[in-house]
C-alpha positions as CSV (number, residue, x, y, z in Angstrom):
1,X,42.9,-143.4,10.7
2,X,45.6,-140.8,12.0
3,X,45.2,-137.2,11.8
4,X,48.3,-135.0,12.8
5,X,48.7,-131.6,11.4
6,X,52.2,-131.5,11.8
7,X,52.8,-134.4,9.4
8,X,54.0,-133.0,6.1
9,X,52.9,-136.0,3.9
10,X,49.3,-135.6,5.4
11,X,49.4,-131.9,4.5
12,X,50.2,-132.7,0.9
13,X,46.5,-133.8,0.6
14,X,44.7,-134.0,3.7
15,X,41.4,-134.2,1.9
16,X,40.6,-137.9,1.9
17,X,41.5,-138.1,5.6
18,X,39.1,-135.3,6.2
19,X,36.5,-137.2,4.3
20,X,37.1,-140.3,6.2
21,X,36.9,-138.4,9.4
22,X,33.6,-136.9,8.5
23,X,32.0,-140.1,7.8
24,X,33.7,-142.2,10.5
25,X,34.6,-140.1,13.4
26,X,33.2,-136.5,12.9
27,X,34.5,-135.7,16.6
28,X,38.0,-137.3,16.2
29,X,40.4,-137.8,19.2
30,X,44.1,-138.1,18.5
31,X,44.9,-140.0,21.6
32,X,48.7,-139.7,21.2
33,X,48.8,-136.2,21.4
34,X,45.4,-135.6,23.0
35,X,43.6,-133.3,20.8
36,X,40.2,-133.3,19.2
37,X,39.2,-132.4,15.7
38,X,35.8,-131.5,14.4
39,X,35.5,-131.9,10.7
40,X,31.8,-131.5,9.7
41,X,30.6,-128.4,8.3
42,X,27.5,-128.1,10.7
43,X,29.8,-128.8,13.8
44,X,32.4,-126.2,13.0
45,X,30.1,-123.6,12.1
46,X,28.2,-124.3,15.4
47,X,31.5,-124.0,17.3
48,X,32.5,-120.6,16.0
49,X,29.0,-119.4,17.5
50,X,29.2,-121.2,20.7
51,X,31.3,-119.2,22.9
52,X,30.3,-120.7,26.1
53,X,32.0,-124.0,25.1
54,X,34.9,-123.1,22.8
55,X,37.2,-120.5,24.1
56,X,39.7,-118.3,22.3
57,X,41.7,-117.4,25.4
58,X,44.4,-120.0,25.2
59,X,45.2,-119.3,21.5
60,X,44.2,-120.7,18.1
61,X,47.1,-123.2,17.5
62,X,48.4,-126.6,18.7
63,X,51.9,-125.1,18.9
64,X,53.1,-125.4,22.7
65,X,55.0,-122.1,22.8
66,X,51.8,-120.4,21.6
67,X,49.2,-122.2,23.8
68,X,48.2,-120.7,27.0
69,X,46.9,-117.6,28.9
70,X,49.9,-115.5,27.4
71,X,48.5,-116.0,23.7
72,X,46.9,-112.7,23.4
73,X,50.4,-111.1,23.8
74,X,51.1,-112.0,20.2
75,X,47.6,-113.0,18.8
76,X,45.7,-109.7,19.9
77,X,41.7,-110.1,20.3
78,X,42.0,-113.4,18.3
79,X,43.2,-115.2,21.5
80,X,40.7,-113.4,23.7
81,X,36.9,-113.9,24.8
82,X,34.4,-111.4,25.8
83,X,34.4,-108.8,27.3
84,X,38.1,-108.3,26.3
85,X,37.7,-109.4,22.8
86,X,34.9,-107.1,22.3
87,X,36.8,-104.2,23.6
88,X,40.0,-104.6,21.6
89,X,38.1,-105.6,18.4
90,X,35.9,-102.6,18.5
91,X,39.1,-100.3,18.8
92,X,40.7,-101.7,15.5
93,X,37.6,-102.5,13.3
94,X,36.8,-99.0,12.6
95,X,39.9,-99.2,10.0
96,X,38.3,-102.3,8.3
97,X,34.6,-101.4,7.8
98,X,33.5,-101.9,4.0
99,X,33.8,-98.2,3.3
100,X,37.4,-98.0,4.7
101,X,38.5,-101.2,2.9
102,X,37.2,-99.9,-0.5
103,X,39.1,-96.7,-0.2
104,X,42.1,-98.8,-0.4
105,X,41.5,-100.2,-3.9
106,X,43.8,-97.4,-5.8
107,X,46.5,-98.2,-3.3
108,X,46.1,-101.9,-4.0
109,X,45.9,-101.4,-7.8
110,X,49.1,-99.3,-7.6
111,X,51.0,-101.9,-5.7
112,X,49.8,-104.7,-8.0
113,X,50.6,-102.6,-11.1
114,X,54.2,-101.9,-9.8
115,X,55.1,-105.6,-9.5
116,X,53.6,-106.7,-12.7
117,X,55.3,-103.8,-14.4
118,X,58.7,-105.0,-13.3
119,X,57.9,-108.6,-14.3
120,X,56.8,-107.4,-17.9
121,X,59.5,-104.8,-18.4
122,X,60.8,-106.4,-21.2
123,X,57.9,-108.5,-22.6
124,X,56.0,-107.7,-25.7
125,X,52.5,-108.7,-26.8
126,X,52.4,-112.4,-27.4
127,X,55.6,-113.2,-25.3
128,X,55.6,-115.9,-22.9
129,X,57.2,-114.9,-19.4
130,X,58.0,-117.1,-16.6
131,X,58.2,-116.4,-12.9
132,X,57.6,-117.7,-9.2
133,X,54.1,-116.6,-8.7
134,X,54.9,-116.4,-5.0
135,X,58.1,-115.0,-4.6
136,X,58.1,-112.5,-7.4
137,X,54.5,-111.4,-7.1
138,X,52.0,-112.8,-4.6
139,X,54.0,-112.6,-1.6
140,X,55.0,-109.0,-2.3
141,X,51.4,-107.4,-2.8
142,X,49.8,-108.5,0.6
143,X,53.0,-107.5,2.5
144,X,53.1,-104.2,1.0
145,X,49.2,-103.6,1.5
146,X,49.7,-104.4,5.2
147,X,52.9,-102.5,5.4
148,X,51.6,-99.2,4.2
149,X,48.5,-99.6,6.5
150,X,50.6,-99.8,9.3
151,X,53.4,-97.5,8.4
152,X,56.2,-100.0,8.0
153,X,59.0,-98.7,5.8
154,X,59.4,-100.1,2.2
155,X,63.2,-100.8,3.1
156,X,62.3,-103.1,6.0
157,X,59.3,-105.2,4.1
158,X,61.5,-108.0,2.5
159,X,62.9,-108.7,6.1
160,X,59.6,-108.6,7.8
161,X,58.2,-110.8,5.2
162,X,61.1,-113.5,5.8
163,X,60.5,-113.2,9.5
164,X,56.7,-113.6,9.2
165,X,57.5,-117.0,7.0
166,X,59.9,-118.3,9.6
167,X,57.2,-117.8,12.4
168,X,54.6,-119.8,10.5
169,X,56.7,-122.4,8.8
170,X,56.9,-125.7,10.5
171,X,59.4,-128.7,10.4
172,X,58.3,-132.1,9.7
173,X,57.4,-133.8,13.0
174,X,58.4,-130.9,15.1
175,X,55.3,-130.2,17.3
176,X,56.0,-126.6,18.0
177,X,57.4,-123.2,16.5
178,X,61.2,-124.2,15.4
179,X,64.0,-122.4,17.0
180,X,64.5,-120.0,13.9
181,X,60.6,-119.3,14.2
182,X,61.0,-118.5,18.0
183,X,64.0,-116.1,17.3
184,X,62.0,-114.5,14.3
185,X,58.9,-113.9,16.4
186,X,61.2,-112.1,19.1
187,X,62.7,-110.1,16.4
188,X,59.4,-109.1,15.1
189,X,58.1,-108.3,18.6
190,X,61.1,-105.8,19.2
191,X,60.8,-104.5,15.5
192,X,57.1,-103.5,16.4
193,X,58.0,-102.1,19.8
194,X,60.3,-99.9,18.2
195,X,57.8,-99.0,15.5
196,X,55.6,-98.2,18.3
197,X,57.9,-95.9,20.1
198,X,58.8,-94.1,16.7
199,X,55.1,-93.3,16.2
200,X,54.8,-91.9,19.7
201,X,57.7,-89.5,18.8
202,X,56.7,-88.8,15.2
203,X,52.8,-89.7,14.4
204,X,51.8,-90.0,10.8
205,X,48.7,-91.0,9.0
206,X,49.0,-94.8,9.3
207,X,47.1,-97.1,11.4
208,X,49.7,-97.4,14.0
209,X,49.6,-94.1,14.9
210,X,45.6,-94.0,14.7
211,X,45.7,-96.7,17.4
212,X,48.0,-95.1,19.7
213,X,46.5,-91.4,19.3
214,X,42.9,-92.4,18.9
215,X,41.9,-90.3,15.9
216,X,39.6,-87.4,16.4
217,X,36.8,-88.7,14.3
218,X,36.3,-91.4,17.0
219,X,34.3,-90.6,20.1
220,X,36.8,-89.5,23.0
221,X,37.9,-92.7,24.9
222,X,36.6,-93.3,28.2
223,X,38.9,-95.3,30.8
224,X,39.8,-98.7,29.6
225,X,39.1,-97.9,25.9
226,X,42.5,-96.8,24.8
227,X,44.8,-99.6,23.7
228,X,48.0,-100.1,25.6
229,X,51.3,-100.0,23.7
230,X,51.7,-103.8,24.3
231,X,48.2,-104.3,22.8
232,X,49.0,-102.3,19.7
233,X,52.1,-104.3,19.5
234,X,50.2,-107.6,19.5
235,X,47.9,-106.4,17.0
236,X,50.7,-105.5,14.6
237,X,52.1,-108.9,15.0
238,X,48.6,-110.5,14.3
239,X,48.3,-108.5,11.1
240,X,51.7,-109.5,9.7
241,X,50.7,-113.2,10.1
242,X,47.0,-113.1,9.5
243,X,46.7,-110.3,7.3
244,X,49.8,-111.3,4.8
245,X,50.5,-115.0,5.3
246,X,46.8,-116.2,4.4
247,X,46.2,-113.9,1.6
248,X,49.7,-114.8,0.1
249,X,48.5,-118.4,0.3
250,X,45.2,-117.7,-1.1
251,X,46.5,-116.1,-4.2
252,X,48.9,-119.2,-4.7
253,X,46.2,-121.6,-4.2
254,X,43.8,-119.8,-6.6
255,X,46.3,-119.9,-9.5
256,X,47.2,-123.6,-8.9
257,X,43.7,-125.0,-8.6
258,X,42.5,-123.0,-11.7
259,X,45.5,-123.9,-13.8
260,X,44.7,-127.5,-12.6
261,X,41.4,-127.2,-14.4
262,X,42.3,-125.9,-17.9
263,X,38.6,-125.4,-19.1
264,X,37.8,-123.5,-16.1
265,X,41.0,-121.5,-16.6
266,X,40.0,-120.7,-20.3
267,X,36.7,-119.7,-19.0
268,X,37.9,-117.3,-16.4
269,X,40.4,-115.7,-18.7
270,X,37.4,-115.3,-21.3
271,X,34.9,-113.9,-18.9
272,X,36.6,-111.8,-15.8
273,X,33.2,-111.5,-14.1
274,X,34.1,-115.2,-13.0
275,X,36.8,-113.8,-10.7
276,X,34.9,-113.1,-7.9
277,X,33.6,-116.8,-8.1
278,X,37.1,-118.2,-8.6
279,X,38.2,-116.6,-5.5
280,X,35.3,-117.8,-3.4
281,X,35.6,-121.4,-4.9
282,X,39.3,-121.5,-3.9
283,X,38.5,-120.4,-0.5
284,X,36.0,-123.2,-0.1
285,X,38.0,-126.1,-1.9
286,X,41.5,-125.2,-0.8
287,X,41.3,-122.7,2.0
288,X,44.5,-121.3,3.2
289,X,43.3,-121.4,6.8
290,X,42.9,-125.1,7.5
291,X,42.6,-125.3,11.3
292,X,42.0,-123.3,14.2
293,X,42.3,-124.2,17.8
294,X,39.6,-123.7,20.5
295,X,39.9,-124.5,24.2
296,X,36.8,-126.4,25.7
297,X,35.7,-124.6,28.8
298,X,32.9,-127.4,29.3
299,X,32.3,-131.0,28.1
300,X,31.2,-131.2,24.4
301,X,29.1,-134.3,23.4
302,X,28.7,-134.8,19.8
303,X,27.8,-138.0,17.7
304,X,27.8,-140.1,20.9
305,X,31.4,-138.8,21.9
306,X,32.5,-136.6,24.8
307,X,35.4,-134.2,24.4
308,X,36.1,-133.2,28.0
309,X,36.4,-129.5,29.4
310,X,40.0,-128.5,29.3
311,X,40.6,-130.0,25.7
312,X,42.3,-128.7,22.6
313,X,39.9,-128.9,19.7
314,X,40.7,-128.2,16.3
315,X,38.0,-126.6,14.0
316,X,38.6,-127.9,10.6
317,X,37.8,-125.2,8.0
318,X,39.5,-127.2,5.2
319,X,37.3,-130.3,5.9
320,X,34.0,-128.1,6.3
321,X,34.4,-126.8,2.6
322,X,34.4,-130.4,1.4
323,X,31.4,-131.6,3.1
324,X,28.9,-133.4,0.9
325,X,25.9,-132.4,3.1
326,X,26.5,-128.7,2.1
327,X,28.3,-128.7,-1.2
328,X,27.6,-130.5,-4.4
329,X,30.3,-132.5,-5.9
330,X,32.5,-131.3,-3.1
331,X,35.9,-132.5,-4.4
332,X,35.4,-130.9,-7.8
333,X,36.9,-127.3,-8.2
334,X,34.0,-125.5,-10.1
335,X,34.2,-122.0,-10.7
336,X,30.5,-122.0,-11.7
337,X,29.3,-123.3,-8.4
338,X,25.9,-121.8,-7.3
339,X,26.3,-118.6,-5.2
340,X,24.3,-120.0,-2.6
341,X,26.8,-122.8,-2.1
342,X,29.9,-120.5,-2.0
343,X,28.2,-118.3,0.4
344,X,28.5,-121.1,3.0
345,X,32.1,-121.8,3.2
346,X,33.7,-121.2,6.4
347,X,37.2,-120.1,5.5
348,X,36.9,-116.7,7.3
349,X,35.3,-118.3,10.4
350,X,32.0,-117.0,11.9
351,X,30.5,-115.6,14.9
352,X,32.6,-112.9,17.0
353,X,35.7,-114.0,15.5
354,X,34.6,-113.8,12.0
355,X,37.9,-112.6,10.2
356,X,38.4,-108.9,10.4
357,X,40.3,-108.7,7.4
358,X,37.9,-110.6,5.0
359,X,36.9,-107.8,3.1
360,X,40.5,-106.5,2.7
361,X,41.5,-110.3,1.6
362,X,38.7,-110.3,-1.0
363,X,39.4,-107.0,-2.3
364,X,43.2,-107.9,-2.7
365,X,42.5,-111.1,-4.4
366,X,40.0,-109.4,-6.7
367,X,42.4,-106.7,-7.7
368,X,45.5,-109.0,-8.3
369,X,43.5,-111.7,-10.3
370,X,41.7,-108.9,-12.3
371,X,45.0,-107.5,-13.2
372,X,46.5,-110.8,-14.0
373,X,43.5,-111.7,-16.4
374,X,43.6,-108.3,-18.1
375,X,47.4,-108.5,-18.8
376,X,47.7,-112.2,-19.9
377,X,46.1,-114.3,-22.3
378,X,46.4,-117.3,-20.3
379,X,48.6,-118.8,-17.5
380,X,50.3,-122.0,-16.8
381,X,51.6,-123.7,-13.5
382,X,54.3,-126.4,-13.7
383,X,52.5,-128.4,-11.0
384,X,55.3,-131.0,-10.7
385,X,57.7,-128.3,-9.5
386,X,55.8,-126.6,-7.1
387,X,56.7,-126.5,-3.5
388,X,54.6,-126.5,-0.5
389,X,54.9,-124.2,2.5
390,X,54.3,-126.5,5.6
391,X,52.6,-125.1,8.6
392,X,50.2,-126.2,11.2
393,X,47.4,-124.0,10.2
394,X,48.1,-122.5,7.0
395,X,47.9,-124.3,3.6
396,X,49.9,-122.9,0.5
397,X,53.1,-122.6,-1.5
398,X,56.6,-121.4,-1.1
399,X,57.4,-121.7,-4.8
400,X,54.8,-121.8,-7.7
401,X,56.5,-121.6,-11.0
402,X,54.2,-120.0,-13.8
403,X,54.3,-119.1,-17.4
404,X,52.0,-116.6,-18.6
405,X,51.4,-115.4,-22.2
406,X,51.1,-111.5,-22.6
407,X,47.9,-110.2,-24.3
408,X,48.3,-108.2,-27.3
């Protein structure tokens, strides 16, 4: 048994290895590279809620350049523990309440319509149209949603997206951010520093200005409750990665998995009420966030094995979603799966680090997939020509060729 998230062939299909790990070594140790992996749903869920042992303060990835006490400079509160995590998350969470997120639906609908209108500009009812689901559509919507929230100009978004891709993508066997990714990260940081400086000079109604100014509907900040410019930059950096990349990959995985099951595809296109279940089943079956790292601050003993304090531990969300102790026929993609099972997936984490953008990701996916089902009679994917996007943490596609039949 050998599990290494930097191995591209493993990333092509990690689920058989996850299954073997859950059965034989639920607390797995990669001795060569000295990291541990938790694969069972119960263990991963408990780890999310056990702050005294599992720390975020060194970061959330095995990448050497991103692991260490400096991790929060690029991953914001995601790479902190309380009380710092509590302070920073509180300052940004007001923009991600269910009410605030729901108010974004018209904006998300407008962005979705814009890109689908362009794709279908010359299509008539009954026509079959082909395009790259990722490059022509799915990668554009989340990028525009996040960019409009942050105030990133439309002219800059293609380049910001390109830099974010370089930052997340990994080369086979290279156990760190590649040189192109490091350069992209530095460029993004400088871009956001300039963006923050510009908002100091010319505030607008965007989230960046709100974080700098502390809007009037908040209580006056006391000492220590205002974000510094460096903290705002780190949050913007986190948003372009966590709020953009993972949602893009979710949309790609959703279409890939549904079209791999034609009977279920036909069910969904005949009954749009199944779209929320389609999204949740994708999150369970093939989540875009596969792995999150933690730093052990005390020994952890599970299943007769001890991981010592100071260890790097990966929480395998992708494995937890296939655990047969929780999910019936876990290796079967099923949009009619009971809601009580779907509610137990861990794709957005848990505990105090539960994904701040979970409501936004679900809303984006619902708007996008609802509009696809409304406009198309069916959709097909050329599965043999799909190209994976390789990343140490994120699972998805860089290219997904589809053909869709326009509704009459």
